[in-house]
Wavefront OBJ file of the C-alpha trace (Angstrom):
o trace
v 27.685 -77.853 -55.913
v 24.867 -77.962 -58.406
v 25.932 -80.157 -61.305
v 24.010 -80.523 -64.548
v 24.220 -81.809 -68.109
v 23.356 -79.525 -71.011
v 22.994 -79.792 -74.768
v 21.133 -81.917 -77.264
v 19.779 -85.269 -76.136
v 22.457 -87.942 -76.327
v 25.281 -85.401 -76.616
v 25.051 -83.581 -73.290
v 28.086 -81.897 -71.752
v 28.850 -81.651 -68.034
v 28.235 -78.305 -66.382
v 27.971 -76.468 -63.105
v 25.208 -74.062 -62.051
v 26.988 -71.103 -60.526
v 25.691 -68.822 -57.723
v 24.575 -66.232 -60.284
v 22.366 -68.686 -62.176
v 24.779 -69.277 -65.058
v 25.942 -72.557 -66.557
v 29.699 -73.130 -66.432
v 31.267 -75.738 -68.699
v 33.082 -78.626 -66.973
v 34.033 -80.606 -70.082
v 37.684 -79.582 -69.656
v 37.762 -81.523 -66.384
v 35.313 -84.424 -66.710
v 33.712 -86.192 -69.655
v 30.269 -86.569 -68.058
v 28.422 -86.537 -64.761
v 28.196 -90.284 -64.267
v 29.899 -93.293 -62.731
v 33.404 -92.673 -61.411
v 33.081 -88.888 -61.706
v 30.623 -89.026 -58.786
v 33.150 -90.318 -56.244
v 34.010 -88.187 -53.233
v 37.507 -87.657 -54.639
v 36.275 -86.413 -58.016
v 33.633 -84.192 -56.455
v 36.251 -82.686 -54.140
v 38.418 -81.961 -57.189
v 35.544 -80.154 -58.896
v 34.682 -78.318 -55.694
v 38.226 -76.916 -55.560
v 37.916 -75.272 -58.992
v 37.585 -71.513 -59.246
v 34.052 -71.268 -60.637
v 34.608 -67.845 -62.163
v 37.409 -69.172 -64.380
v 35.241 -71.910 -65.900
v 33.928 -71.187 -69.416
v 30.527 -69.493 -69.372
v 27.899 -71.265 -71.481
v 26.060 -68.775 -73.665
v 22.325 -68.696 -74.258
v 19.764 -71.073 -72.784
v 20.694 -74.598 -73.843
v 18.522 -77.604 -73.148
v 19.091 -79.089 -69.680
v 19.317 -82.865 -69.814
v 19.003 -85.464 -67.067
v 21.494 -84.517 -64.349
v 23.098 -87.996 -64.417
v 24.241 -89.866 -67.518
v 24.636 -93.577 -68.245
v 22.412 -94.617 -65.342
v 22.835 -98.311 -64.624
v 19.813 -98.825 -62.373
v 16.719 -96.665 -61.870
v 15.293 -98.033 -58.623
v 12.012 -96.823 -57.125
v 10.346 -97.197 -53.742
v 6.565 -97.488 -53.571
v 4.147 -96.538 -50.786
v 6.896 -94.829 -48.813
v 4.827 -91.959 -47.405
v 2.245 -92.717 -44.753
v -0.170 -90.119 -46.111
v 0.180 -91.364 -49.701
v -0.470 -94.972 -48.645
v -3.621 -93.780 -46.900
v -4.929 -91.975 -49.994
v -4.224 -95.135 -52.026
v -6.223 -97.237 -49.561
v -3.201 -99.433 -48.832
v -1.442 -100.450 -45.631
v 2.109 -99.346 -44.946
v 4.554 -102.097 -45.962
v 6.760 -103.887 -43.451
v 9.734 -103.554 -45.827
v 10.363 -101.082 -48.668
v 8.371 -101.863 -51.809
v 10.961 -101.999 -54.598
v 10.402 -101.711 -58.339
v 12.360 -100.488 -61.338
v 11.811 -98.028 -64.142
v 13.443 -98.638 -67.515
v 16.423 -96.310 -67.930
v 15.019 -95.363 -71.353
v 12.351 -93.394 -69.447
v 14.989 -90.932 -68.214
v 14.864 -87.422 -69.651
v 15.536 -83.811 -68.726
v 13.532 -81.726 -66.291
v 11.931 -79.635 -69.066
v 11.748 -82.159 -71.914
v 8.014 -82.784 -71.753
v 5.751 -85.736 -71.014
v 4.652 -88.123 -73.747
v 1.302 -89.679 -72.861
v 1.496 -93.276 -74.177
v -0.817 -94.629 -76.838
v -3.917 -96.240 -75.258
v -3.171 -94.472 -71.961
v -6.190 -93.520 -69.870
v -4.513 -92.856 -66.491
v -1.170 -91.043 -66.822
v -0.340 -89.760 -63.342
v 2.301 -87.595 -61.641
v 4.532 -88.118 -58.570
v 7.087 -85.652 -57.195
v 9.898 -87.600 -55.538
v 13.286 -87.107 -53.922
v 15.949 -88.724 -56.080
v 19.169 -90.083 -54.575
v 22.265 -90.640 -56.727
v 24.795 -93.208 -55.529
v 28.422 -92.053 -55.506
v 30.392 -95.242 -54.900
v 30.068 -98.942 -55.631
v 28.888 -100.812 -52.574
v 26.804 -103.614 -51.060
v 25.818 -104.890 -47.615
v 26.048 -101.480 -45.934
v 24.491 -100.446 -42.651
v 21.934 -97.713 -42.168
v 24.594 -95.703 -40.305
v 26.930 -95.836 -43.322
v 24.321 -95.289 -46.002
v 24.324 -91.508 -46.428
v 28.100 -91.513 -46.980
v 27.493 -93.472 -50.191
v 25.376 -90.709 -51.741
v 26.860 -88.365 -54.357
v 23.868 -86.047 -54.281
v 20.138 -85.464 -54.558
v 17.752 -84.381 -57.308
v 14.093 -83.921 -58.208
v 12.350 -86.845 -59.932
v 8.889 -86.942 -61.491
v 7.954 -90.634 -61.238
v 5.289 -90.568 -63.927
v 2.987 -93.559 -63.941
v 0.283 -95.009 -66.160
v -2.032 -96.442 -63.521
v -4.064 -98.654 -65.829
v -0.866 -100.267 -67.171
v 0.549 -100.489 -63.643
v -2.445 -102.015 -61.874
v -4.645 -103.738 -64.449
v -2.308 -104.990 -67.175
v -0.776 -107.877 -65.177
v 2.809 -108.380 -64.078
v 5.082 -105.936 -62.323
v 4.627 -102.191 -61.881
v 7.428 -101.576 -64.380
v 4.887 -101.716 -67.238
v 3.166 -98.612 -65.950
v 6.371 -96.780 -65.039
v 8.659 -97.066 -68.040
v 7.221 -95.188 -71.012
v 9.543 -92.774 -72.764
v 9.663 -89.462 -70.817
v 8.354 -91.052 -67.589
v 11.577 -90.268 -65.680
v 12.483 -86.559 -65.690
v 15.567 -86.144 -63.460
v 17.060 -82.821 -62.398
v 17.573 -80.049 -63.322
v 20.576 -80.357 -61.010
v 22.427 -82.969 -59.044
v 22.950 -81.177 -55.723
v 25.902 -82.683 -53.877
v 25.155 -84.143 -50.474
v 27.169 -81.525 -48.569
v 24.522 -78.937 -49.524
v 21.624 -80.923 -48.034
v 21.875 -80.938 -44.243
v 18.910 -83.282 -43.712
v 17.257 -85.221 -46.543
v 14.359 -85.968 -44.168
v 13.339 -82.320 -43.920
v 12.705 -81.136 -47.481
v 9.456 -79.527 -48.630
v 8.147 -80.782 -51.974
v 5.268 -79.786 -54.251
v 3.637 -80.416 -57.619
v 1.104 -78.428 -59.649
v -0.866 -79.193 -62.808
v -2.068 -76.162 -64.777
v -1.347 -73.975 -61.753
v -3.382 -76.082 -59.307
v -1.361 -77.495 -56.437
v -2.048 -81.202 -55.988
v 0.979 -82.289 -53.965
v 2.296 -80.314 -51.016
v 4.370 -82.526 -48.753
v 7.672 -83.120 -47.025
v 10.250 -85.874 -46.889
v 9.642 -85.773 -43.118
v 6.642 -88.085 -43.634
v 8.657 -90.847 -45.311
v 7.893 -94.267 -43.857
v 11.415 -95.536 -44.579
v 14.181 -92.925 -44.443
v 16.714 -92.403 -47.221
v 19.354 -94.159 -45.123
v 17.032 -97.104 -44.455
v 16.160 -97.419 -48.148
v 19.797 -97.479 -49.278
v 20.855 -99.950 -46.599
v 17.884 -102.198 -47.427
v 18.572 -102.197 -51.168
v 22.244 -103.012 -50.598
v 21.295 -106.298 -48.947
v 19.719 -107.524 -52.184
v 21.878 -105.997 -54.920
v 25.112 -104.104 -55.303
v 24.728 -100.384 -55.859
v 26.943 -98.686 -58.429
v 28.037 -95.081 -58.763
v 25.451 -93.298 -60.883
v 22.501 -95.489 -59.878
v 19.386 -93.423 -59.187
v 16.945 -94.234 -56.380
v 13.547 -92.514 -56.387
v 12.297 -92.629 -52.819
v 8.502 -92.326 -53.014
v 5.861 -89.616 -53.220
v 3.649 -87.693 -50.778
v -0.154 -87.553 -51.185
v -1.895 -85.678 -53.955
v -1.408 -87.937 -56.972
v -4.114 -88.024 -59.611
v -5.259 -91.507 -58.601
v -6.003 -90.154 -55.118
v -8.324 -87.363 -56.280
v -12.114 -87.538 -56.162
v -12.882 -87.951 -58.956
v -9.579 -89.397 -60.184
v -7.704 -86.875 -62.323
v -5.092 -87.690 -64.945
v -2.901 -85.863 -67.422
v -4.156 -84.933 -70.863
v -2.422 -83.304 -73.842
v -1.356 -79.678 -73.274
v -1.418 -79.966 -69.480
v 1.514 -78.224 -67.773
v 3.165 -79.964 -64.823
v 5.451 -78.026 -62.462
v 7.183 -79.507 -59.439
v 10.066 -78.902 -57.078
v 11.891 -79.771 -53.875
v 13.472 -77.238 -51.533
v 17.118 -76.701 -52.452
v 16.982 -79.038 -55.451
v 15.346 -76.855 -58.101
v 12.164 -77.127 -60.118
v 10.886 -78.955 -63.186
v 8.324 -77.984 -65.801
v 6.823 -80.275 -68.449
v 4.122 -80.024 -71.092
v 2.128 -83.165 -71.826
v 1.637 -84.280 -75.420
v 0.076 -87.366 -76.984
v 2.393 -90.060 -78.310
v 2.436 -90.240 -82.104
l 1 2 3 4 5 6 7 8 9 10 11 12 13 14 15 16 17 18 19 20 21 22 23 24 25 26 27 28 29 30 31 32 33 34 35 36 37 38 39 40 41 42 43 44 45 46 47 48 49 50 51 52 53 54 55 56 57 58 59 60 61 62 63 64 65 66 67 68 69 70 71 72 73 74 75 76 77 78 79 80 81 82 83 84 85 86 87 88 89 90 91 92 93 94 95 96 97 98 99 100 101 102 103 104 105 106 107 108 109 110 111 112 113 114 115 116 117 118 119 120 121 122 123 124 125 126 127 128 129 130 131 132 133 134 135 136 137 138 139 140 141 142 143 144 145 146 147 148 149 150 151 152 153 154 155 156 157 158 159 160 161 162 163 164 165 166 167 168 169 170 171 172 173 174 175 176 177 178 179 180 181 182 183 184 185 186 187 188 189 190 191 192 193 194 195 196 197 198 199 200 201 202 203 204 205 206 207 208 209 210 211 212 213 214 215 216 217 218 219 220 221 222 223 224 225 226 227 228 229 230 231 232 233 234 235 236 237 238 239 240 241 242 243 244 245 246 247 248 249 250 251 252 253 254 255 256 257 258 259 260 261 262 263 264 265 266 267 268 269 270 271 272 273 274 275 276 277 278 279 280 281
C-alpha cells in the first residue's frame, strides 16, 4: 500500500494512493497515519479494504508529510562509504546518530525555507524508515519486522550552522521545512530489499546525487537494532538512514541552495519530491 496524508497543514486526512494514481479517503477507517494505526494488524485491516469502494478525493489537494504526530525524527550520518569519502571523513565504527526537530517535518512539495543568515543550505536524498511497533533491545535479525514502511526524506542541512556554530548537528538540521517526508509511506511488503533501491536528486535539472542504498555502510536492519539498544522506538518514529555522495558541500566549488532553486528527488518505488527554495522572511 501507498499511504499518504492530504489537506491543509495541521488538518491532514489519511488517504491511500490507488493503482490509477488517485487519492482515496481513509478517514472512515482511521483518524490519521500515525502511532497505533501503523501496526501490522491495522495495516492488514486497511489492506483488506476494497480500494474501489473508498471515497475518491477530488482535485489536487496538498500532500502533507506521510506520517503524523512523529515522536522522534532520528538521523544517521556518514552512512554511505562514498559520501564519507567526499566529506573527507573516515567511516565510523558505529552509526553516527543525531536528531532533527520534529517541527522541521513538512510535505514533499511544500517548499524549502532558507533560514535567515544561512550561507550553506544543502540537500540530502535519504531513505526514510517508519517504525510500526513499540520496541527496544531487538536483534538485527528481528529489525525489519518492526518497520511499518519506507519513504523519501530530504535531510536538508545548513552546513555553517551544523559545523561552525558549536554544539550538536541538530542546529544545522532543524529549520522549518528541513524535513520533507513522503509523498507516500510505502508499506514494507512492497519493498523486497531496502538495500537495493536507486536514489537521485537534482537541483534546477542538474543531477547531483545518483546513488543506491546498496552502498550503505550500516544496513537498515543494523541501524534499527543499534538504535534500539540506546532508546525505545515507538510506532510512528522516523529514521532517516543517510545520503549517498553528491551533496552541495562535496562539490568543487561548494554549491548551496539559493532562492528560486528547484530541488527534485526520488527513490525507486517510493515516489518523488519537488521543492522550491525561498528566503525566510
